[in-house]
C-alpha positions in Angstrom: 9.3 -26.4 24.4 10.1 -22.7 24.8 8.8 -20.0 22.6 9.7 -16.4 22.1 7.2 -14.3 24.1 8.5 -10.8 24.1 10.9 -8.5 22.3 12.1 -5.0 23.3 13.9 -2.1 21.6 15.7 0.7 23.4 15.0 4.3 22.9 16.7 7.6 23.8 13.5 9.5 22.9 10.8 7.5 24.7 8.0 10.1 24.3 8.5 10.2 20.5 9.0 6.4 20.4 5.8 5.7 22.2 3.9 8.0 19.9 5.4 6.2 16.9 4.5 2.7 18.3 1.1 3.8 19.6 0.2 4.6 16.0 2.1 1.8 14.2 1.5 -1.4 16.3 -2.3 -1.6 16.1 -1.7 -2.5 12.4 0.1 -5.6 13.7 -2.5 -6.4 16.3 -0.7 -4.9 19.4 -2.2 -2.5 21.9 -0.7 -0.6 24.9 -0.6 -3.1 27.8 1.4 -1.4 30.6 3.7 1.5 31.4 7.3 0.5 32.2 9.4 1.9 35.0 12.0 3.1 32.4 9.4 5.6 31.2 8.6 3.3 28.2 5.6 1.1 27.3 4.8 -2.5 26.7 2.3 -3.6 24.0 0.6 -6.9 23.7 -1.5 -8.9 21.2 -4.3 -11.4 21.6 -1.7 -14.3 21.8 0.0 -12.8 24.8 3.1 -11.8 22.8 4.7 -8.6 24.1 6.7 -5.8 22.4 8.3 -3.2 24.5 10.0 0.2 23.9 12.1 1.0 27.0 15.0 3.1 28.2 18.0 0.8 28.8 18.2 -0.7 32.3 21.9 0.5 32.8 20.8 4.1 32.1 23.3 4.3 29.2 22.3 5.5 25.7 20.2 3.1 23.7 22.0 1.8 20.7 20.9 -0.2 17.6 22.3 -3.7 17.2 24.0 -4.2 13.8 22.1 -7.2 12.3 19.3 -7.0 14.8 15.7 -6.9 13.5 12.2 -7.4 14.6 9.8 -9.0 12.1 6.0 -9.0 12.2 4.1 -11.7 10.2 0.9 -10.6 8.3 -1.8 -12.6 6.6 -2.0 -10.4 3.5 0.5 -8.4 1.4 -1.7 -5.3 1.7 -1.2 -5.4 5.5 2.6 -5.5 4.9 2.3 -2.5 2.6 0.1 -0.6 5.2 2.6 -1.4 8.0 5.5 -0.2 6.0 3.7 3.0 4.8 2.6 3.8 8.4 6.2 3.4 9.6 7.4 5.9 7.1 4.5 8.3 7.7 5.4 8.3 11.3 9.0 9.4 10.6 10.6 6.0 10.1 13.2 5.5 7.3 13.1 3.1 4.4 15.4 0.1 4.6 13.8 -1.9 1.8 10.5 -1.2 0.0 7.8 -3.8 -0.1 8.4 -6.6 -2.6 9.1 -10.2 -3.3 12.5 -11.3 -2.0 12.1 -14.9 -3.1 9.1 -16.6 -4.8 6.3 -16.3 -2.3 8.3 -14.3 0.2 7.0 -10.7 0.5 9.0 -8.4 2.8 9.2 -4.7 3.7 11.9 -3.1 5.9 12.1 0.2 7.7 13.8 1.8 10.8 12.0 3.4 13.7 13.0 6.9 15.1 16.0 5.4 17.0 17.2 3.3 14.0 15.8 0.0 15.2 15.1 -2.2 12.1 11.6 -3.5 11.6 10.1 -5.8 9.0 6.7 -6.7 7.9 6.3 -9.9 5.9 3.9 -12.4 4.3 5.0 -15.9 3.3 3.1 -17.7 0.6 
């Protein structure tokens, strides 16, 4: 059975994007893992999952996918709150403050410096 192992977002401001994710991703258990030939960076967690912020391969401008989102699961609601707050502190923009969306489903949404939508959530 296959599983999702890595996710990437594109950036037109890689230096700024890497500073953003260097400060944000440790809250989700990710650390810098390798530099990418695009000038970007890959981050990994203990489970071997990878998140990358790269310049597009075709050398065209990075664009945000309408309806695209990357979600990080957390063990505690306070971790969701901290992830959301850190994203905004780093210059991200609010796209849905932390709160229950359905009974037992706690979510927070924000966008990174390039407009990529990120989510932190806790189920149960």
